[in-house]
C-alpha positions as CSV (number, residue, x, y, z in Angstrom):
1,M,-143.4,-49.4,170.8
2,P,-144.7,-50.2,167.3
3,V,-147.8,-48.1,167.9
4,A,-147.5,-44.4,168.9
5,I,-150.2,-42.7,170.9
6,T,-150.2,-38.9,171.0
7,P,-150.5,-37.6,173.7
8,P,-149.5,-40.7,175.6
9,S,-152.1,-40.2,178.3
10,P,-155.0,-38.4,176.7
11,V,-157.6,-36.5,178.9
12,A,-161.2,-37.8,178.8
13,C,-163.3,-36.0,176.2
14,S,-160.2,-34.9,174.2
15,T,-158.9,-36.2,171.0
16,F,-155.7,-38.3,170.6
17,T,-154.0,-39.9,167.6
18,V,-152.8,-43.4,167.1
19,Q,-150.2,-44.3,164.4
20,V,-148.4,-47.6,163.6
21,T,-144.6,-46.9,163.5
22,S,-143.5,-50.5,162.8
23,T,-145.8,-53.4,161.7
24,P,-145.5,-56.9,163.1
25,A,-144.0,-59.8,161.0
26,G,-146.4,-60.9,158.3
27,V,-147.9,-57.5,157.6
28,S,-147.1,-56.0,154.2
29,A,-147.3,-52.6,152.5
30,G,-150.8,-52.1,151.2
31,D,-152.5,-54.1,154.0
32,T,-155.2,-52.3,155.9
33,A,-154.8,-51.5,159.6
34,T,-158.1,-51.2,161.4
35,F,-157.9,-49.5,164.8
36,T,-160.7,-50.0,167.4
37,Y,-161.0,-48.0,170.6
38,D,-164.2,-48.0,172.7
39,G,-166.4,-48.9,169.8
40,Q,-164.9,-46.3,167.5
41,T,-163.2,-47.7,164.4
42,Q,-160.7,-46.1,162.0
43,S,-158.7,-47.6,159.1
44,A,-155.4,-46.7,157.4
45,T,-153.3,-48.3,154.7
46,V,-149.8,-49.6,155.7
47,A,-147.1,-47.8,153.8
48,A,-143.9,-49.4,152.2
49,D,-141.9,-48.4,155.4
50,G,-144.3,-50.3,157.7
51,T,-146.1,-47.2,159.1
52,T,-149.6,-45.8,158.8
53,P,-150.8,-42.2,158.8
54,P,-152.3,-41.2,162.2
55,V,-156.0,-41.8,163.0
56,T,-157.9,-39.8,165.6
57,F,-160.1,-40.9,168.5
58,T,-162.0,-39.2,171.3
59,A,-160.9,-40.4,174.7
60,V,-163.7,-41.7,177.0
61,G,-163.9,-42.7,180.6
62,S,-160.6,-42.9,182.5
63,G,-158.0,-45.4,183.5
64,A,-156.3,-48.3,181.7
65,Q,-157.9,-49.1,178.3
66,T,-156.9,-50.8,175.1
67,I,-156.7,-50.1,171.4
68,T,-156.9,-53.0,169.1
69,V,-155.1,-53.0,165.7
70,V,-156.0,-55.7,163.2
71,Y,-154.1,-55.9,159.9
72,T,-155.8,-57.4,156.9
73,S,-155.0,-58.2,153.2
74,G,-158.4,-58.5,151.6
75,A,-160.3,-60.9,153.8
76,T,-157.1,-62.5,155.4
77,I,-155.9,-61.3,158.8
78,T,-152.1,-60.8,158.6
79,G,-151.5,-59.5,162.1
80,A,-153.0,-58.0,165.3
81,E,-151.8,-56.0,168.2
82,V,-153.4,-54.8,171.5
83,V,-152.1,-51.5,172.7
84,P,-152.6,-50.1,176.2
85,V,-153.6,-46.5,176.7
86,T,-154.3,-44.7,180.0
87,V,-157.0,-42.0,179.9
88,T,-156.7,-39.2,182.4
89,P,-160.0,-38.1,184.0
90,A,-161.3,-34.7,182.9
91,P,-161.3,-31.9,185.4
92,P,-164.5,-31.5,187.4
93,W,-167.1,-29.4,185.7
94,D,-168.1,-27.7,188.9
95,D,-164.7,-26.1,189.3
96,L,-165.8,-22.8,187.8
97,D,-163.0,-20.7,189.4
98,H,-160.3,-22.1,187.1
99,P,-159.9,-22.6,183.3
100,D,-161.3,-25.9,182.0
101,H,-159.2,-28.4,180.1
102,H,-159.7,-26.4,176.9
103,G,-158.4,-23.2,178.6
104,H,-161.8,-21.5,178.9
105,D,-162.5,-19.6,182.1
106,H,-166.1,-20.3,183.2
107,A,-165.9,-18.2,186.4
108,G,-169.3,-16.8,187.3
109,Q,-171.1,-18.6,184.5
110,H,-173.6,-20.2,186.9
111,N,-173.2,-18.1,190.0
112,P,-173.4,-14.3,189.5
113,H,-171.5,-13.7,192.7
114,L,-168.4,-15.2,191.1
115,R,-168.5,-13.0,188.0
116,R,-165.3,-10.9,187.5
């Protein structure tokens, strides 16, 4: 795939990176790649090898979603791609007996009878 997403299936509320690994025909070094995901926009410059540095987004919601990449040279659009991404739901917040998706243990935080 010409666009890499890391991790491939991000968890909601976590960050993930998107990087162009191979540009489509018509896109040149020095063009700008503008990435859009859920209203968030990041830009990067296309390198001579057809790649971009990674840009970071925060995953929202869950399920199948898309990232749009539009390539421009000045005011001229030189290419575009729509990339699928599947966001995994975050663990339930009321599950206080197990570490959350950041590895923090919240046992007993809201119920003193669960304190260890």
